[in-house]
N, C-alpha and C positions, 0 to 999 in steps of 0.2 A: 544310524539315524534313518529317517524315511527316505531321503534322497539317495543314500548309499544303498539301501535295500532295493530301491527301484532300479538303480544302475546294475547291480548284481543280477537281478531278475531278468533285465533286458539282455545282458551278456549271455546268461544261461539259455534263454530262448533262442538267441542267434546260434549258439553252439548246437543245440538240439536240432534246429532247422538244417544246419549243414550236415549233421550226421544222418539225417533222414533222407538226404539226396542220394540218387543212385551213383554207383561207382562209375568212373570214366574208364577209358580204354587202358590207361596206365595203372589202373587199380586204385586211384585216389578218388576222393569225393569231389563232385562237381561244385564249384564255388557258386555259380549262378547260371541262369539260362543264357546269359550274354557274356561269354568268356572274354570277348574283346573289350567290353566295358569294364569288366573286373580287372583286366590287365592295366587299363588306364587308371583306375581308382582302386588300388589294392587295399587301402585303409578305410576303415569305417570311421565317419566323423564322430567326434566326442561332443556330447550334449550336456554340458555342466555350466556352472557359474562362470561368467566372463568378467566379473567385477574385479578390477585390479586391487590388490591388497593395499591397505593404508599402514604406513610405518608409524609406530608410536614409540615415544621415548620413555614411557612409564610402563609399569608391570604390576601384576597382582592387584591389591586393593586400590591402588591409584587409578586403575582402569575403571573400576566400578564407581569411584567417586568423581570421575570426570564426565559431565553430561554429554560432551561431544562424542565420547567413545563408548559409554555405557550402553549395553543392550539388555540389561536385566537378565531374565531367564532365557534369552534367545541366543546366547553364546553357544556356538557349536562345540562338540567335545574336543576336536583338535585344537580349537582356539583356547579352550580352558587349559589344555596342557601347555601350549607354547607361551601363554600369557600368565601362567602361574595362578590360575583361578580355580584349580581343583580344590574342593572343600569350602570355597568361599560362596558358592551358589547352591541352591537346591538342585538335586540331581536331574529332575525332569526338564527337558528343553521345551520351551513354549515359543511358538513362532510369532512373528510380528502380527499377522492377521488376528491371531487369538488374543494377543496383548491388546490390540486395538478394540476388539469386541468387548473384552473385559473392562477397558477404560470407559467406553461409551455406556455400558450398562451401569457402571458405578456413577458416572457423571449425570446421567438422566434421572437417577434416583435421588439426586440432591434437590433440596427444596427451592433454591433461588439461583439466579444467574451469577450473583456475586460469589456464591459457594462454588459454582462450576468454574468461575474464573480462578479462584484460589486452588482448586483441584488441578486445573490445567497448568497453573504456575508451578505446582509441586512436580508435575510430570516433566515440565521443561527444565526445572532445576536438577532433575535426576537423569533424564534421557531425552535429549533434544531431538534425536532422530525420530523417536516415537511421537513426540509432541508435534513435529512438523508433518509426519505421515498422517496423523489424525486430522490436522488442519487442512491438508490437501484433500483428503477423501471426504471430509464433512464440512467443507468451507462454508456452505450456506447456513448450516446450523451453528457453527462455531465462530464465524466472523463477528456476529453481534456480541459474543461473549468475550472474545479476545480484544475487540476494539469497541467502537461505539455501538450501542449506548452504554454497555456495562463498564467500560473503562473509566467513564466519568465518576461513577461511584467508587471504583477501585482507587482512583487518584485521591478522592476525598478521604478515603480510609487507609491511605498508603502507609502512614506511620504505625497505626495499630496492627496492621497486617505484615509489616516489614519483617523479613526473616533472613534474606540472603541478598547481597548486592548483585545487581546485573549492570553491566556497562560501566561508565565512568562518571564520577561526580567531580566536576571542576568548579572551584569556588573562588571567591574574591581572596581567600587566604592563600591561593596558589599564584597570586600575581608575581610575575618575574620567574616562576618556576614551571610554566606550563609545558615547555619543551621536555623537561624531565618527567612531568606527569605523563605525557603521551608515550614516552619511552617505556613506561611501566605496563602498557597494554601488551599482553603476551603474544598476540597474533600479528604476524608481519605484513600480511596482505589484507588490508581492509578496503572494501570497495564502496560501501555505503555507510554514511554516518547520519543519524537523525538526532538533532540537538534542539533542546527547548530551554528557555530561561524561566518557564513556568508562569509567565506574566498574564497569559490569557488562555487558560485551559478550556477548550471547547466553549460552552456558554457559561462556564462556572467562575470565570475571573481568575484572580491571582491565587495560585495554589503553591507557588514557590517550588521547593524541591519535591513536593508531592506530585508535581507534573511529570516526574520521570516515567510514570506509567504510560504516557503517550508515546515517547520514542520506543519503549519496549514493545508496545502493541503494534506500532507502525512497522517495525522491523520484523515482527512475526509474519506480517502480511507480505513484506518484501521477500521473505524466504519461501513462504507457501505459494503466493500468487505470482511473484516475479522470478522465482528460481534463483535467488541469490543464496549462496551457501551460508549457514548460520555462523561459521567462524570468520566470515568476511563482512559482517555487519557490526556496527558499534553504536549503541544508544548512549547519549551524553546528556547530563543535566548541567547546565551552566548556571550555577547558583550565585546570584548577585544579591540575595536577600529577598524579603517579601514585605509588602505593605498590608498584608492580611493580618489584622490584629488577633483574630482567633488562632491563627497558626503561631504567632509570636508568643502566645500564652499556652500553646498545646504542649504538654509534657512529653509527648511522643514525637514531636516534630523533629525530622532528621536533618533539616537544612540549617543554614546560617540564621541565627536569631538576631537579625538586624533589618533595618529598613533597606529598601532597594537602592542600589547605586543608580545615579542619574547622570546625564550629561557626559562630559568627557571621560570621567572615571568608568562609566559603563561601556562606552564605545571602545576605549583602550583595552578593556578586558576581553571584549568580543574579538578585537583585532589580534591580540596576543594568542588567544585560543586558535583562531584560524591560521595564524602564522605557524603555530606548532603543528597543526594538522597537515598543512601543505608540506612541511619539512619531513614529517614521518610517513605520510601517505600521499605522494604527489599527484596521483591520478584518482583520488577519492571523490565521490559525489556527496556533497553536504546538503542535507535537507533541513531547512529551518522550520520548526514546528511550534505553533501557538506562541509566537512573539506578539506582544501588544501592538496595536495599530499605530502608536506614536513612534515606533522604531522599526517595525517590520519592513516597510517599503524602503526606508533609507538604507538599511542593512543590505537588502536584496540588490538594490540598484548599485550600491558601492562595490560589491563584489562581483555581481553579474556583469557590470559594464567595465570591469577591470580598472576602476579608478584607484584600486589599491596596489596596482602593479608598479614596481620600480625596477631598477637595474638588477637588484639582487632578490626580487620576489616574483615568483611565478603566480599566474592567476589560479584560482581554485574554482571548480565547477559547482555552482550553488543553485538551489531551487527552494522556493517557498511554497509549500503545499497549500496553505490557506489562501494564498493569492493566486499563484499560477495553476496549482492543481484543481482548486475549486472552480477557477475560471474555465479551464479546459474541459472539465467533466460537465459543467453546466452548458457550455457551448455544444458539446456532444449531445446532450439531452434535447436541446432546442432543435438541432439538425434532425435527430431521430423523431422527435415529436411532429415536426413538419411533415416528415414522410408518412407518419401515422395519420396525419390530418389530410392526406391526399395531395400534399404539395411537395415542393422540392426544397432541399437545404438552401438553395439560392433565394428562396422567398424570405429568408431571415431579414433581408434589407427592407421588407415591407411591413415589419412588425413594429409595435410600440411597446416598449419595455419599461415597466415600473419596478424599481428595486427598493425594497424596504430594508434599510440598513446601509450606512455609509462608512463603516469601518473598513479595515484592511480586506476582509473577505468580500464585502459588497463592492468596493472599488476595484478589487482584483477581478471579480467576475465581470463588472462593467468594462474594464480595460480589455479583457479577453474577447468579449463580444464585439467591442469596438474594432479590434483587430480583424475579426471575422467579417464585419461589415465593410471595412475598407478593402479587404481582399476580394469582396464581391463587387467592387467597383464604385462604392460611395466615396465621396470626399470625406475627410475627417470632420469637417464642419457639418456636413449633411448627416453623417453617422451619429454625431452627438445629439442631433435633434430627435433621434429614436429613443432617447432615454429620459426618464424622470426618476431621479434618485431622492429618496425621502430619508430623513432621520427623525429623531424625537422632536425637533423644532420645526419640522415641515420640509418642504422641498429645498434642494440646494439651489439657491437663487443668488443672483449677482449682488443683491443688497446685503447678503451675509458673507461677502467675500473675506472680510477680516477675520471671520470665525473659522474659515475653512483652510485645510492644508493644501499644498500645491497639487496633490493628486485629485482631491475633491473638486478643486476649482476647474479642472478640465471639464467636468460635467455640470457645472452650474448653468442655470437658465436665466435669461433676462426677459422671457416672454411668458412667464408663469406667475400667477398671483402668489404672494408670500403668505406663509402662515396657514395654509390649508391643512385640514386633517386628512387622513387616508381616504375616507369615503369621498370627500369633496375633490381630492386630487384625482381619484379614479374616475369620477364623473366628468372632470374637466379634460383629463388626458386620454381617456378611453383606451386603456392598455389592452393589448392582446396577450401579453405575457406578464404575470405577476410573480416576482421572485422575493422570497423572504430570507434575509441574511442578517436579521436583527438580534438573534438570540433572546427574543422576548416571547415566551410561551403564550400561545393563544392570541397573538396579535391580530391574525386574520379573523375578524368576526363575520357573522353572517351578512350584515349590510354591505361590507366591503366586497365580499366575494360575489354577492348577487349583483352589485353595481358593475363589477367587471364583466360578469356573464351577460348583463343587459346589453353591453356594447360589442360583445364577441360571442359567436355561437359556440365555439369550442376553445375556450381560453386555456392557456397554460397556467396551472396553479402549482408552484414549486416552493413549498416551505422547507428551506434548506438548512435551517439551524439544527444543531444537535448539542447535547443528547435529546432524547424524546421529550423531556420536560421543557425544553426550549423551543420545540417545533411551533411554528406560527399557527398551524392548524393540523388536524388529522386527515387521513385519507377519506374516512367516512364523511366528515364534515364537508370537505371539498366536493365530493361527488353529490351529496344531497343538495347542497346549496347551488349547484350548477345543473340540477336535474340530470345528473349522471353524464354530462356532456364534456366535462373538462378533461384535459390531458394532465395527468398528475405524476409528480415525482417528489420525493422528500429526502432530506438529509439523514433522517433516522428511519429504521424499518417500521412499516405498518402492515398489519394483516390485510389480506384481500377483502374487498367489500362486495357483498352479494346484494344486488338491487331487489326491490320488491317484485320485479318481473323474473327474478331468478338468474340474471346475468352476473357473472363474476368479473369484478374490476380489480385487476392486479395493481398493487401499489409498488411501482419501481422505486428503488433507492438510488438517489443521485450520490453515489459513493466515490470518493476520490481514489479508492482502491482500483477502480477501472483505469486510472491514469498513472499514478506515481510508481507502481511496481514495474510497469513497462518502460517508463522513462529511465528509472534506475538501472534496469537490465541493459538498456541500450548504451547508457553511459559506461557501465562496467565492462561490457564486452568490447565495445568499439573505442573506448577511451576518448569520449567526446570532450572537447575543450570547454564548451559553454552550451547551455540550453537556451535556444533562441525562441522568439515568438512564432516563427514559422514551424518549428518543431512541435510547439504546443498545439498549433492549428492542425498539423498532421495527426497528432495524437487524438484530437477531438474527432476528426473525420474517421479515423480507424475505429474508435469506439462506436460511433454511429453506424458504421458499416458492418459491425460484428454481430448484429442481431440476426437471428434466423427467421425464416418465414413463419415458423410456429410462434416465435416471440411476438412478432408483429400482429399475428392473428389474435393473440391474447391481450393486445393493447399495451404491451410493455414498451417503455421508453429506453430502458437500458437492458443489456444482455443479462441472462440469469447468472447468478454468482457462481454456480457450479462450473461454468465455462471460463472462469477467471484466468486460468493459465493460458488458454488459447487467446483470450482477449489481450493479455499482457504481451504475448509473443507478437500479435498483430501490431500493438502500439509500439513495441520495441523496434520492429522492422520499419514502421513508418517514420519514427524519430531518427533511426540510424540512416535511413535513405536520405533524408534531408541533410543530416550532418555530413555524410559522405559527399553529397553534391555541393555542399557549401564549404568543403575542405576543412571541416572541423573535427574530423576523426583522426586520431593519431595512429590507428591500427589498420584501417581498411581504406581502399580506394575504389573508384568506380568499377574497376574490373571485378570486384567482389560482389557487386550488386546482384547478379543472377543467382548466386548461391547464398545470399545474405540470410535468408530465413533458416536455412540448414545450419549455417555457422552459428547463429545466435541460439537456436534450439539445442544445439550440442553442448552449450555452456550452461544450460539451465540445471539447477540442482534438483535432484530427485531424492527424497528421504528414504533411502534403503540402507539396510545393514550391510556394510562392506566388510570383507575379511580384514582382520587386524593381525599384524606381525610386529614383534618387538624389534626396535632398531637400536642397537648398541651405539652409544655416543663414541666409543673408542673401539671400533671393531678389531683393531690390531692388537689390543691388550689381551 
């Protein structure tokens, strides 16, 4: 092959060079002009692959059928011999770069993003290394296809497009048998689990088992952006039924055809699942994804605060991306936007923040910002006065106390008129920051945004709901209605806007992928016991500090997605530092802090084809 020919050519050139040298006094060829140096280093260094081989227990066609091991046409000829692949592959060897080029050409020729999503799924089902190599190299182009906004449509069409299961489907039928279910997973070391019950998929509502597309997409980003190896992640659908009548009558629906479990029956199922997880994978990081707001915060608090711990049960490290991840990445955007506005992140305590949406995401974001305000020196009561949170019935006010849950009551106001619409509320409160977490597409109308801009020269306009159809406004609308003065970021991607004067306004995406892969990487490498609020604050600061000078000149609020692996490493180091200082890392201590970045970087997965060798189960036979 090409590498072998290059090595032979290099050796031949060295031999010719030696023969061309003059004879020395003893009649031999001079080895070099520096005989003393040659005597110290008599051997020439070898320059070949240094990737250690991976031992596999299968051989022949089983290798090709396993997406973790399959390389397609990229298997070397020695590998084909030792793995029994001669005759099972076309004779020409095609390298990974050429495979990637071919895949991108085919994908870009497809008519829609959902077709590209299905094409990438086929690649992942056959060759996971190639899939993740594509995602790493083309992350900015592919992330919106693998995850939001395309994944929303993929979830809605999950049944009709279903061809091969990925991950685990744990259902109410498995009650009392979940420990046995977890034992069926073939990989022994799982570091990250993303689990959903399908009750609140993006802004699309209850999609039941069709919500499995979310954990699959999230974990693809964990591998590509966070450097977690694909055999160490596990997507899980916790199927407790669905209340979506369309799905209950869908002939292709793959989940339980029953209404959702509620109350004790539901929580007992969740608890049994997590008990089975902690028994099989004691150091795993469990991310809850798209659980409905009526259960999400209760589940997070129960397991995060170790209320589940007893004499015979160890705590499990949990994280809710909709609550904690969205909160941390939004806080990062506010810090970064303040810098772009010529201020300091410390000026966050001087802002007035109006949040439209009082579900788990809205309250989660408010809670994260509240923490940041208290860390900047405000009392909790003073910090609460910086917020006005709105839902479909108006502001969260004390006269509605009986209608609010305990998390919402933290932010209720007794000094705000009840029943105001959004425009009246904005005129009354005069927010400098407007956040949309309502999942109501087009909620931010022109009168609202112009009212906000009337009271603030450079307001923050952050429509954070996704997918795109649920975004409260577009980037173009926000810029036009604020006379191009707003600081903009959105939950879904929008194209750059060019002003009539020719100035390009880049629309930053407030994407949780800047947060959760780095947190998962830190937990996996450092074996962190629990993710604390201080770690989330450190993650937000790390993201805000990761922008380059060029990013800020372009008016970006978040770093460019192409730099996501560097951002994830920065986040992981920030989180791990807090964990170590708080004595919450099982693996590292403060003596490891000087070399922490190097230690974490060395554990990041890189999608490369490693040499494979067959490992006989019974080598003595």
